[in-house]
LUMLUMDREN-2810 file (N, C-alpha, C; in Angstrom, 1 decimal):
<atoms>
<atom><aa>X</aa><ch>A</ch><at>N</at><xx>14.4</xx><yy>-15.5</yy><zz>1.6</zz></atom>
<atom><aa>X</aa><ch>A</ch><at>CA</at><xx>13.7</xx><yy>-14.1</yy><zz>1.9</zz></atom>
<atom><aa>X</aa><ch>A</ch><at>C</at><xx>14.3</xx><yy>-12.8</yy><zz>1.2</zz></atom>
<atom><aa>X</aa><ch>A</ch><at>N</at><xx>13.4</xx><yy>-11.8</yy><zz>0.6</zz></atom>
<atom><aa>X</aa><ch>A</ch><at>CA</at><xx>13.4</xx><yy>-11.0</yy><zz>0.3</zz></atom>
<atom><aa>X</aa><ch>A</ch><at>C</at><xx>13.7</xx><yy>-9.8</yy><zz>1.0</zz></atom>
<atom><aa>X</aa><ch>A</ch><at>N</at><xx>14.2</xx><yy>-9.1</yy><zz>0.7</zz></atom>
<atom><aa>X</aa><ch>A</ch><at>CA</at><xx>13.9</xx><yy>-7.7</yy><zz>2.3</zz></atom>
<atom><aa>X</aa><ch>A</ch><at>C</at><xx>13.1</xx><yy>-6.7</yy><zz>0.7</zz></atom>
<atom><aa>X</aa><ch>A</ch><at>N</at><xx>12.6</xx><yy>-5.6</yy><zz>2.1</zz></atom>
<atom><aa>X</aa><ch>A</ch><at>CA</at><xx>12.2</xx><yy>-4.6</yy><zz>1.3</zz></atom>
<atom><aa>X</aa><ch>A</ch><at>C</at><xx>11.9</xx><yy>-3.1</yy><zz>2.0</zz></atom>
<atom><aa>X</aa><ch>A</ch><at>N</at><xx>12.2</xx><yy>-2.4</yy><zz>1.3</zz></atom>
<atom><aa>X</aa><ch>A</ch><at>CA</at><xx>12.4</xx><yy>-1.0</yy><zz>1.9</zz></atom>
<atom><aa>X</aa><ch>A</ch><at>C</at><xx>11.3</xx><yy>-0.8</yy><zz>3.2</zz></atom>
<atom><aa>X</aa><ch>A</ch><at>N</at><xx>10.2</xx><yy>-0.7</yy><zz>2.8</zz></atom>
<atom><aa>X</aa><ch>A</ch><at>CA</at><xx>9.1</xx><yy>-0.5</yy><zz>4.0</zz></atom>
<atom><aa>X</aa><ch>A</ch><at>C</at><xx>7.6</xx><yy>-1.4</yy><zz>2.8</zz></atom>
<atom><aa>X</aa><ch>A</ch><at>N</at><xx>7.2</xx><yy>-2.1</yy><zz>4.4</zz></atom>
<atom><aa>X</aa><ch>A</ch><at>CA</at><xx>5.9</xx><yy>-2.1</yy><zz>4.0</zz></atom>
<atom><aa>X</aa><ch>A</ch><at>C</at><xx>4.7</xx><yy>-1.5</yy><zz>4.7</zz></atom>
<atom><aa>X</aa><ch>A</ch><at>N</at><xx>3.8</xx><yy>-1.2</yy><zz>3.6</zz></atom>
<atom><aa>X</aa><ch>A</ch><at>CA</at><xx>3.2</xx><yy>-0.6</yy><zz>3.4</zz></atom>
<atom><aa>X</aa><ch>A</ch><at>C</at><xx>1.1</xx><yy>-1.3</yy><zz>4.2</zz></atom>
<atom><aa>X</aa><ch>A</ch><at>N</at><xx>0.8</xx><yy>-1.4</yy><zz>5.6</zz></atom>
<atom><aa>X</aa><ch>A</ch><at>CA</at><xx>0.6</xx><yy>-1.9</yy><zz>5.9</zz></atom>
<atom><aa>X</aa><ch>A</ch><at>C</at><xx>-1.3</xx><yy>-1.2</yy><zz>5.0</zz></atom>
<atom><aa>X</aa><ch>A</ch><at>N</at><xx>-2.0</xx><yy>-1.4</yy><zz>4.3</zz></atom>
<atom><aa>X</aa><ch>A</ch><at>CA</at><xx>-3.5</xx><yy>-1.4</yy><zz>3.9</zz></atom>
<atom><aa>X</aa><ch>A</ch><at>C</at><xx>-3.2</xx><yy>-1.2</yy><zz>2.5</zz></atom>
<atom><aa>X</aa><ch>A</ch><at>N</at><xx>-4.3</xx><yy>-1.5</yy><zz>2.3</zz></atom>
<atom><aa>X</aa><ch>A</ch><at>CA</at><xx>-4.4</xx><yy>-0.8</yy><zz>0.8</zz></atom>
<atom><aa>X</aa><ch>A</ch><at>C</at><xx>-5.7</xx><yy>0.4</yy><zz>0.3</zz></atom>
<atom><aa>X</aa><ch>A</ch><at>N</at><xx>-6.2</xx><yy>1.2</yy><zz>1.0</zz></atom>
<atom><aa>X</aa><ch>A</ch><at>CA</at><xx>-7.2</xx><yy>2.0</yy><zz>1.6</zz></atom>
<atom><aa>X</aa><ch>A</ch><at>C</at><xx>-6.3</xx><yy>2.6</yy><zz>0.6</zz></atom>
<atom><aa>X</aa><ch>A</ch><at>N</at><xx>-7.4</xx><yy>4.1</yy><zz>0.8</zz></atom>
<atom><aa>X</aa><ch>A</ch><at>CA</at><xx>-6.9</xx><yy>5.7</yy><zz>0.0</zz></atom>
<atom><aa>X</aa><ch>A</ch><at>C</at><xx>-5.3</xx><yy>6.1</yy><zz>0.8</zz></atom>
<atom><aa>X</aa><ch>A</ch><at>N</at><xx>-5.8</xx><yy>5.9</yy><zz>1.8</zz></atom>
<atom><aa>X</aa><ch>A</ch><at>CA</at><xx>-4.1</xx><yy>6.0</yy><zz>2.1</zz></atom>
<atom><aa>X</aa><ch>A</ch><at>C</at><xx>-2.8</xx><yy>5.4</yy><zz>2.3</zz></atom>
<atom><aa>X</aa><ch>A</ch><at>N</at><xx>-2.9</xx><yy>4.2</yy><zz>2.3</zz></atom>
<atom><aa>X</aa><ch>A</ch><at>CA</at><xx>-2.0</xx><yy>3.4</yy><zz>2.1</zz></atom>
<atom><aa>X</aa><ch>A</ch><at>C</at><xx>-1.1</xx><yy>3.3</yy><zz>0.7</zz></atom>
<atom><aa>X</aa><ch>A</ch><at>N</at><xx>-1.9</xx><yy>3.1</yy><zz>-0.1</zz></atom>
<atom><aa>X</aa><ch>A</ch><at>CA</at><xx>-2.2</xx><yy>3.7</yy><zz>-1.3</zz></atom>
<atom><aa>X</aa><ch>A</ch><at>C</at><xx>-0.7</xx><yy>4.7</yy><zz>-2.3</zz></atom>
<atom><aa>X</aa><ch>A</ch><at>N</at><xx>-1.5</xx><yy>6.3</yy><zz>-1.1</zz></atom>
<atom><aa>X</aa><ch>A</ch><at>CA</at><xx>-1.3</xx><yy>7.3</yy><zz>-1.1</zz></atom>
<atom><aa>X</aa><ch>A</ch><at>C</at><xx>0.3</xx><yy>6.5</yy><zz>-0.4</zz></atom>
<atom><aa>X</aa><ch>A</ch><at>N</at><xx>0.7</xx><yy>6.7</yy><zz>0.5</zz></atom>
<atom><aa>X</aa><ch>A</ch><at>CA</at><xx>1.4</xx><yy>6.7</yy><zz>1.1</zz></atom>
<atom><aa>X</aa><ch>A</ch><at>C</at><xx>2.6</xx><yy>5.1</yy><zz>-0.1</zz></atom>
<atom><aa>X</aa><ch>A</ch><at>N</at><xx>2.4</xx><yy>5.6</yy><zz>-0.6</zz></atom>
<atom><aa>X</aa><ch>A</ch><at>CA</at><xx>2.7</xx><yy>4.0</yy><zz>-1.4</zz></atom>
<atom><aa>X</aa><ch>A</ch><at>C</at><xx>3.3</xx><yy>4.5</yy><zz>-2.9</zz></atom>
<atom><aa>X</aa><ch>A</ch><at>N</at><xx>2.8</xx><yy>5.2</yy><zz>-3.4</zz></atom>
<atom><aa>X</aa><ch>A</ch><at>CA</at><xx>2.8</xx><yy>6.3</yy><zz>-4.1</zz></atom>
<atom><aa>X</aa><ch>A</ch><at>C</at><xx>4.3</xx><yy>6.9</yy><zz>-3.9</zz></atom>
<atom><aa>X</aa><ch>A</ch><at>N</at><xx>3.4</xx><yy>8.3</yy><zz>-2.5</zz></atom>
<atom><aa>X</aa><ch>A</ch><at>CA</at><xx>5.3</xx><yy>8.9</yy><zz>-2.1</zz></atom>
<atom><aa>X</aa><ch>A</ch><at>C</at><xx>6.3</xx><yy>8.2</yy><zz>-2.0</zz></atom>
<atom><aa>X</aa><ch>A</ch><at>N</at><xx>6.0</xx><yy>6.5</yy><zz>-1.1</zz></atom>
<atom><aa>X</aa><ch>A</ch><at>CA</at><xx>8.0</xx><yy>6.3</yy><zz>-1.4</zz></atom>
<atom><aa>X</aa><ch>A</ch><at>C</at><xx>8.4</xx><yy>5.4</yy><zz>-2.3</zz></atom>
<atom><aa>X</aa><ch>A</ch><at>N</at><xx>7.7</xx><yy>5.8</yy><zz>-3.3</zz></atom>
<atom><aa>X</aa><ch>A</ch><at>CA</at><xx>7.8</xx><yy>5.6</yy><zz>-4.3</zz></atom>
<atom><aa>X</aa><ch>A</ch><at>C</at><xx>9.0</xx><yy>6.7</yy><zz>-5.2</zz></atom>
<atom><aa>X</aa><ch>A</ch><at>N</at><xx>8.0</xx><yy>7.9</yy><zz>-4.8</zz></atom>
<atom><aa>X</aa><ch>A</ch><at>CA</at><xx>8.9</xx><yy>9.0</yy><zz>-6.2</zz></atom>
<atom><aa>X</aa><ch>A</ch><at>C</at><xx>9.8</xx><yy>9.6</yy><zz>-4.9</zz></atom>
<atom><aa>X</aa><ch>A</ch><at>N</at><xx>9.5</xx><yy>8.6</yy><zz>-3.2</zz></atom>
<atom><aa>X</aa><ch>A</ch><at>CA</at><xx>10.9</xx><yy>9.4</yy><zz>-2.7</zz></atom>
<atom><aa>X</aa><ch>A</ch><at>C</at><xx>12.2</xx><yy>8.1</yy><zz>-3.0</zz></atom>
<atom><aa>X</aa><ch>A</ch><at>N</at><xx>12.0</xx><yy>7.2</yy><zz>-4.3</zz></atom>
<atom><aa>X</aa><ch>A</ch><at>CA</at><xx>13.3</xx><yy>5.9</yy><zz>-4.3</zz></atom>
<atom><aa>X</aa><ch>A</ch><at>C</at><xx>12.9</xx><yy>5.2</yy><zz>-3.9</zz></atom>
<atom><aa>X</aa><ch>A</ch><at>N</at><xx>12.3</xx><yy>4.8</yy><zz>-2.7</zz></atom>
<atom><aa>X</aa><ch>A</ch><at>CA</at><xx>11.7</xx><yy>3.6</yy><zz>-2.3</zz></atom>
<atom><aa>X</aa><ch>A</ch><at>C</at><xx>11.0</xx><yy>2.5</yy><zz>-2.4</zz></atom>
<atom><aa>X</aa><ch>A</ch><at>N</at><xx>11.0</xx><yy>1.9</yy><zz>-2.6</zz></atom>
<atom><aa>X</aa><ch>A</ch><at>CA</at><xx>9.8</xx><yy>0.2</yy><zz>-3.3</zz></atom>
<atom><aa>X</aa><ch>A</ch><at>C</at><xx>9.5</xx><yy>-0.6</yy><zz>-1.8</zz></atom>
<atom><aa>X</aa><ch>A</ch><at>N</at><xx>7.8</xx><yy>0.3</yy><zz>-1.5</zz></atom>
<atom><aa>X</aa><ch>A</ch><at>CA</at><xx>6.7</xx><yy>-0.6</yy><zz>-0.8</zz></atom>
<atom><aa>X</aa><ch>A</ch><at>C</at><xx>6.3</xx><yy>-0.9</yy><zz>-1.5</zz></atom>
<atom><aa>X</aa><ch>A</ch><at>N</at><xx>5.6</xx><yy>-2.4</yy><zz>0.1</zz></atom>
<atom><aa>X</aa><ch>A</ch><at>CA</at><xx>4.9</xx><yy>-4.1</yy><zz>-0.5</zz></atom>
<atom><aa>X</aa><ch>A</ch><at>C</at><xx>4.2</xx><yy>-3.5</yy><zz>0.6</zz></atom>
<atom><aa>X</aa><ch>A</ch><at>N</at><xx>2.6</xx><yy>-3.0</yy><zz>-1.0</zz></atom>
<atom><aa>X</aa><ch>A</ch><at>CA</at><xx>0.9</xx><yy>-3.0</yy><zz>0.2</zz></atom>
<atom><aa>X</aa><ch>A</ch><at>C</at><xx>0.9</xx><yy>-4.1</yy><zz>0.4</zz></atom>
<atom><aa>X</aa><ch>A</ch><at>N</at><xx>0.9</xx><yy>-4.3</yy><zz>2.2</zz></atom>
<atom><aa>X</aa><ch>A</ch><at>CA</at><xx>0.0</xx><yy>-5.0</yy><zz>2.8</zz></atom>
<atom><aa>X</aa><ch>A</ch><at>C</at><xx>-1.6</xx><yy>-5.5</yy><zz>2.7</zz></atom>
<atom><aa>X</aa><ch>A</ch><at>N</at><xx>-2.8</xx><yy>-5.6</yy><zz>1.8</zz></atom>
<atom><aa>X</aa><ch>A</ch><at>CA</at><xx>-3.5</xx><yy>-6.0</yy><zz>1.9</zz></atom>
<atom><aa>X</aa><ch>A</ch><at>C</at><xx>-4.8</xx><yy>-6.9</yy><zz>2.4</zz></atom>
<atom><aa>X</aa><ch>A</ch><at>N</at><xx>-5.3</xx><yy>-7.5</yy><zz>2.6</zz></atom>
<atom><aa>X</aa><ch>A</ch><at>CA</at><xx>-6.4</xx><yy>-8.5</yy><zz>3.5</zz></atom>
<atom><aa>X</aa><ch>A</ch><at>C</at><xx>-7.3</xx><yy>-8.9</yy><zz>2.1</zz></atom>
<atom><aa>X</aa><ch>A</ch><at>N</at><xx>-7.8</xx><yy>-8.1</yy><zz>2.0</zz></atom>
<atom><aa>X</aa><ch>A</ch><at>CA</at><xx>-8.6</xx><yy>-8.1</yy><zz>0.9</zz></atom>
<atom><aa>X</aa><ch>A</ch><at>C</at><xx>-8.2</xx><yy>-8.5</yy><zz>-0.6</zz></atom>
<atom><aa>X</aa><ch>A</ch><at>N</at><xx>-8.8</xx><yy>-9.0</yy><zz>-1.4</zz></atom>
<atom><aa>X</aa><ch>A</ch><at>CA</at><xx>-8.2</xx><yy>-9.2</yy><zz>-2.9</zz></atom>
<atom><aa>X</aa><ch>A</ch><at>C</at><xx>-7.7</xx><yy>-8.0</yy><zz>-4.1</zz></atom>
<atom><aa>X</aa><ch>A</ch><at>N</at><xx>-8.7</xx><yy>-7.0</yy><zz>-3.9</zz></atom>
<atom><aa>X</aa><ch>A</ch><at>CA</at><xx>-8.2</xx><yy>-5.8</yy><zz>-4.1</zz></atom>
<atom><aa>X</aa><ch>A</ch><at>C</at><xx>-7.5</xx><yy>-4.6</yy><zz>-3.4</zz></atom>
<atom><aa>X</aa><ch>A</ch><at>N</at><xx>-7.7</xx><yy>-3.9</yy><zz>-3.9</zz></atom>
<atom><aa>X</aa><ch>A</ch><at>CA</at><xx>-6.7</xx><yy>-2.8</yy><zz>-3.2</zz></atom>
<atom><aa>X</aa><ch>A</ch><at>C</at><xx>-8.3</xx><yy>-1.5</yy><zz>-3.5</zz></atom>
<atom><aa>X</aa><ch>A</ch><at>N</at><xx>-7.7</xx><yy>-0.7</yy><zz>-2.5</zz></atom>
<atom><aa>X</aa><ch>A</ch><at>CA</at><xx>-9.5</xx><yy>0.9</yy><zz>-2.7</zz></atom>
<atom><aa>X</aa><ch>A</ch><at>C</at><xx>-10.0</xx><yy>0.8</yy><zz>-1.6</zz></atom>
<atom><aa>X</aa><ch>A</ch><at>N</at><xx>-9.7</xx><yy>-0.1</yy><zz>-0.3</zz></atom>
<atom><aa>X</aa><ch>A</ch><at>CA</at><xx>-10.4</xx><yy>-0.2</yy><zz>1.2</zz></atom>
<atom><aa>X</aa><ch>A</ch><at>C</at><xx>-11.0</xx><yy>-0.1</yy><zz>1.6</zz></atom>
<atom><aa>X</aa><ch>A</ch><at>N</at><xx>-12.8</xx><yy>0.6</yy><zz>2.5</zz></atom>
<atom><aa>X</aa><ch>A</ch><at>CA</at><xx>-13.7</xx><yy>-0.1</yy><zz>2.7</zz></atom>
<atom><aa>X</aa><ch>A</ch><at>C</at><xx>-14.7</xx><yy>0.5</yy><zz>2.0</zz></atom>
<atom><aa>X</aa><ch>A</ch><at>N</at><xx>-14.1</xx><yy>1.7</yy><zz>1.1</zz></atom>
<atom><aa>X</aa><ch>A</ch><at>CA</at><xx>-15.2</xx><yy>2.9</yy><zz>0.4</zz></atom>
<atom><aa>X</aa><ch>A</ch><at>C</at><xx>-15.9</xx><yy>1.8</yy><zz>0.0</zz></atom>
<atom><aa>X</aa><ch>A</ch><at>N</at><xx>-16.0</xx><yy>1.2</yy><zz>-1.2</zz></atom>
<atom><aa>X</aa><ch>A</ch><at>CA</at><xx>-17.3</xx><yy>0.5</yy><zz>-2.5</zz></atom>
<atom><aa>X</aa><ch>A</ch><at>C</at><xx>-18.2</xx><yy>-0.3</yy><zz>-2.1</zz></atom>
<atom><aa>X</aa><ch>A</ch><at>N</at><xx>-17.7</xx><yy>-0.3</yy><zz>-0.5</zz></atom>
<atom><aa>X</aa><ch>A</ch><at>CA</at><xx>-19.1</xx><yy>-1.0</yy><zz>-0.2</zz></atom>
<atom><aa>X</aa><ch>A</ch><at>C</at><xx>-20.3</xx><yy>-0.5</yy><zz>0.2</zz></atom>
<atom><aa>X</aa><ch>A</ch><at>N</at><xx>-19.9</xx><yy>1.1</yy><zz>0.8</zz></atom>
<atom><aa>X</aa><ch>A</ch><at>CA</at><xx>-20.8</xx><yy>2.1</yy><zz>1.0</zz></atom>
<atom><aa>X</aa><ch>A</ch><at>C</at><xx>-21.8</xx><yy>2.5</yy><zz>-0.2</zz></atom>
</atoms>
């Protein structure tokens, strides 16, 4: 089993921003998203 530094739950705007900030701080995040594409729910509105 692979270990990760941080798991970000949700690939919407906040989750992607959090993952980007974590990368800038030298951590390796894994973004967990329920759908096949990032972006959150805003494309459906």
